[in-house]
N, C-alpha and C positions, 0 to 999 in steps of 0.2 A: 561081513565086517569090514569096515574102512581103515587103511592106515592114515593116521593123523600125525604127520612129523611134528607139529607144533606141540602137541600134547606128549609125544614120546621126549621131546627136547626139555620140556618143562620137568617132566618128571625125573631126568637125568640131572638136571641143574639143581632141584630140591634136595636130590640125594647128596650131590657134592656139597651143598652149602650146608647140610645138617652134619655131614661128616667132618667138614671143615670146623664148624663150630665145637663138635664134641672134642675134636683133637686141640683147639685152642683153649678150651675150658681145661682139659687135662695138663697142658704145658703151663698155662697161667697158676693153676692149682699147685703144681710142682715147684714152679718158681717162688710162689708165696711161701710155701713150706720150707724150702731151702733157705730162704731168706731169714725166716723166723729161726731156724736151727742155727743160723750163724751168728745170732745176738745172743748175749748172756744177760743183758740188762740193757733194754732201751728206755727205760722209763726216766732215767736222769741224765742219758747222754754219757755215761762213763763206762760203757762197755769194754773198750779198748784201752782204758786208762790203768796203768799199774799203780797200786796203792802203796803210800809212803806213810808211816806214822812217825811224826817229828816230836821228840820229847824234849821240852825245854823248860828254862827257869821262867816263872811268871813274869820277871822283870826285865828280860833279854830283848832288846829291840832288833839286833842284828839276826836272830833267830827268825823273827818275823819275816825279814828281808829275805832269808834263805827259803822259807815256806812259799814266799812269792815267785822265787826263782824256780822251784820245783813245779809249781802250778803252771808257770810259763812254759816249762819243758814238757808239760803234758800229763803230770803225775796228778792222781788223786790223793790229796793230801789231808790227812787227820792230825791235828795238833793236840798234844797232851801237855799241859802245863803242870810242872811237879816242883815242889821246893826239895825233893829228894833225887836229885840227879846223880849222886853218888852210887846208889843202889842199881840205878839203870846200867850205869857203867861197869860196876861189879858184876852185874848179871851176865854181861856180854864180854867179859874178860879184856875191857879197855883200861889199861894201866894209865898211872898219872902222867907220864911222858908222851903219851899218845892222846891225852885228852884235849878236847875243845868245848865250846859252850852247849852244843846240843848233840843229841844222838837221833839218828833216823833209822828205821827198819823198813827194809824193802824185802819182802820175801822171808828168805832164811839168812839174810845178811844184815849187818849194820853198816851205816855210812857216818863215821864220826866227823863232825865239823863242817866247814864250808867247802866242800869237795866240788870241783868243777864237774860238769855232765860228761866231759870225755872220760873221766875215771869211772863214774857210776855207770855209764854205758859199756865200757870194757868189762866191769865186774859182772854185770847182768847178761852180757853176751858170752863172755868166755865160761863164766860160772867155775871159777877156781875153787878148789877144796881149800877155802879159808873161812873164818867167822864173818870178816868185814873189812873195810879199809879206813883209813884214818888220815886227816891232815891236821896235825897237833896245832894247839894254840888257835889264833884267830888271824892268820895273815892278811895284812893291807891288798885289797885289790881282788880278793877271793870272792866267790859269788855270795852276796849278802854282806859284804864288809866294804865300808868305804876306803878310800886311798887309792894310791898307785901300786901296781905289782912291783916289788922290789927285786924278785929274784924267782927262781924256779919253785914251783910248789912241790915238796916232795911228799908223795902219798905212799903210806905204808899199808901192806897188807898184814891182817893179824889172824893167827890161829893159835888156840890155846893160850892166848895171853902173851904169846911171842910176836914180834913184829920182823918184817923183812920188807925189802924195797918192793913196791908194788908198779909206780910209774912216776916219772917227774914230768911235770907240765910247765 
């Protein structure tokens, strides 16, 4: 029997090629499986978006502007028009002196009024033990409101219907 170095070389190369292909398939399959496990909903591109539900009066135009502001900030927004905003505010313990024109629900919190993103981010990041935050009335220059900001936005934290200072912007 003759020793054929070319045949021996080809046999080793085929084994290496086959092993490399098997390893590549395993790695690729693992990467695809990992990628799919990281996505909760890839069908509409909203996998990483936080959902916000905005309750507003059907006739309120500034609320529409606040919805656009939230969308621009990356939220997935559902808008609910209702003629009974009082019951929404009562349900969340928002008293008259803390009211604005719309109420937004994000997770377990309410966001009352035209609150800037800095306050919303603080709320969602720090997760304080409150029911929500409020910027009473409809101050000029706040997100969704026309005009020039005249002074600091005083934002209140609300728990059980009682308010306290949350932040000033």
